[in-house]
C-alpha positions in Angstrom: 50.8 17.3 77.2 52.9 20.5 77.3 55.2 21.3 80.2 52.8 24.1 81.2 49.8 21.8 81.3 51.8 19.2 83.4 52.8 21.9 85.9 49.2 23.1 86.2 48.0 19.5 86.6 50.4 18.9 89.5 49.4 22.1 91.2 45.7 21.2 90.9 46.5 17.8 92.4 48.3 19.3 95.4 45.6 21.8 96.0 42.9 19.1 96.0 44.9 17.1 98.5 45.2 20.2 100.7 41.5 20.8 100.6 40.9 17.2 101.6 43.2 17.5 104.6 41.5 20.7 105.7 38.2 18.9 105.7 39.5 16.0 107.7 38.2 15.9 111.3 40.3 15.3 114.4 39.2 11.7 114.7 40.4 10.9 111.1 43.7 12.6 111.9 44.2 10.4 115.0 43.3 7.3 113.0 45.8 8.2 110.3 48.5 8.8 112.9 47.8 5.4 114.4 48.3 3.8 111.0 51.8 5.0 110.6 54.2 2.1 110.3 56.5 2.1 113.3 58.5 -1.0 112.6 61.7 0.9 112.5 64.6 0.3 115.0 63.5 2.1 118.1 66.4 1.1 120.5 70.1 0.5 119.9 70.8 -0.3 123.6 69.2 -1.6 126.7 66.1 0.0 128.2 65.6 2.5 131.1 67.2 1.2 134.3 69.9 -0.7 132.4 73.3 0.1 134.0 74.9 0.0 130.5 73.0 2.9 129.3 74.0 4.9 132.3 77.6 4.2 131.4 77.0 5.2 127.8 75.2 8.4 128.9 78.0 9.5 131.2 80.6 8.8 128.5 78.7 10.8 125.8 78.1 13.7 128.1 81.8 13.8 129.0 82.6 13.8 125.3 80.9 17.2 125.1 83.4 18.6 127.7 80.9 18.6 130.4 81.6 17.5 134.0 79.8 14.2 135.0 79.5 13.1 138.7 77.9 9.8 139.4 76.4 9.8 142.9 73.9 7.9 145.0 70.6 9.6 146.2 72.0 10.1 149.7 75.1 11.9 148.2 73.2 14.5 146.2 73.0 17.2 148.9 76.7 17.0 149.9 77.9 16.8 146.3 75.8 19.7 145.2 76.9 21.7 148.1 80.6 21.1 147.2 80.1 22.0 143.6 78.3 25.3 144.4 80.9 26.2 147.0 83.6 25.9 144.4 82.1 29.0 142.7 81.1 32.4 144.0 77.9 34.4 143.8 74.3 33.2 144.0 72.5 30.5 142.1 69.1 30.4 140.6 66.9 27.5 141.4 63.3 26.8 140.4 60.7 26.6 143.2 59.9 23.0 142.3 63.5 21.7 142.8 63.4 19.1 145.6 64.4 20.9 148.8 66.5 17.9 150.0 68.9 18.4 147.0 70.0 21.8 148.4 69.6 21.0 152.1 73.4 21.1 152.7 74.1 24.0 150.4 75.6 27.2 152.0 75.8 29.1 148.7 73.1 31.8 148.2 70.1 30.4 146.4 67.5 32.5 144.6 64.2 30.8 144.1 62.5 31.6 140.8 64.7 34.6 140.0 63.3 37.2 137.7 64.6 37.3 134.2 66.2 40.7 134.8 68.5 39.2 137.4 69.6 36.1 135.6 72.7 37.7 134.0 74.1 38.5 137.5 73.8 34.9 138.8 76.8 32.6 139.0 74.7 29.7 137.7 71.5 27.7 137.8 70.5 24.3 139.3 67.7 22.3 137.7 66.4 18.8 137.2 65.5 17.5 133.8 62.6 15.7 132.0 64.6 13.0 130.2 68.1 12.2 129.2 69.3 10.3 126.1 72.2 7.9 126.4 72.9 7.5 122.7 73.4 11.2 122.1 74.4 12.4 125.6 71.5 14.9 125.4 69.5 16.2 128.3 66.0 17.4 127.6 64.2 20.1 129.7 60.5 20.5 129.4 60.6 23.4 131.9 58.4 21.7 134.5 58.4 22.6 138.2 62.0 21.3 138.9 63.4 23.0 135.8 62.0 26.5 135.7 61.6 28.8 132.7 63.8 28.4 129.7 65.8 31.6 130.4 67.0 30.1 133.7 68.9 27.4 131.8 70.2 29.6 129.1 71.3 33.0 130.6 73.6 32.1 133.6 77.1 31.0 132.7 77.0 27.7 134.6 74.3 25.1 134.6 74.2 22.2 137.1 71.6 19.5 136.2 70.5 16.7 138.4 69.6 13.6 136.3 67.8 10.7 138.0 68.7 7.3 136.6 65.1 6.5 135.8 65.0 9.5 133.5 67.8 8.1 131.3 66.6 6.3 128.2 68.6 4.6 125.5 67.6 6.3 122.3 65.8 9.3 120.8 62.5 7.4 120.0 62.1 6.5 123.7 62.8 10.0 124.8 60.2 11.4 122.4 57.6 9.0 123.8 58.1 10.6 127.2 57.9 14.2 126.1 54.9 16.4 125.5 55.4 18.2 122.2 53.1 21.0 123.5 55.6 22.0 126.1 58.7 24.2 125.5 61.5 21.7 125.1 65.2 22.5 125.4 67.8 19.9 124.2 71.1 20.3 126.0 74.1 18.5 124.5 77.1 19.8 126.5 78.0 23.4 127.2 76.9 26.0 124.7 79.5 26.1 121.9 80.0 27.2 118.3 82.8 27.5 115.8 83.6 29.6 112.9 84.8 28.6 109.4 88.3 28.0 110.7 86.9 25.6 113.4 87.8 27.9 116.3 85.6 26.7 119.1 84.0 29.4 121.3 81.9 28.3 124.3 79.2 30.2 126.1 77.8 32.0 123.1 74.2 30.8 123.2 74.0 29.4 126.7 76.0 28.3 129.7 79.8 28.1 129.3 80.0 25.3 131.8 77.7 22.2 132.2 77.9 19.9 135.2 75.7 16.8 135.5 75.0 14.9 138.7 73.9 11.4 137.6 71.9 9.9 140.4 72.0 6.1 140.5 
């Protein structure tokens, strides 16, 4: 068999497989998905609710040069008020953010600010969908307590309230909790980039400052 014939044979085989996949119904796709071997290591650390993964999460987030404050539920309003008072200007908050979190705040809050006003805000306050201890990553799915993606990217300062029950050990656990049909934003520290000489610049593609309130 010549090289040309071998190439054509391989192309024909691939095209035949594509045709078979297009003819496959949703039920067959679901069955094929269920047959995927998932006997890989899914967790390197303890599960959700394990104090050890909270320590790991806090340490990994701090490694990214973010500020981490560990508080009790009753301390959230006061701590958030102090952090917001340290800055100046108004802060954008999604309408679904629990009202008790900002009940002690004297700083000006703008509920569901329009996109056109985001650049003029001092920062944004949101919740999160899930947080990953292994990587120190916080994931937003832009639900009611998180607001649209622009709210978490345009203002220069982002304060995220992370509840302990939303912290998981590893990436596989996080993916099981997330809906891939939703817009997902993965936050690993303040926005930062570097050039070929490794000069680090923060705030290029998102907030320059990230503050995390870890609620235990």
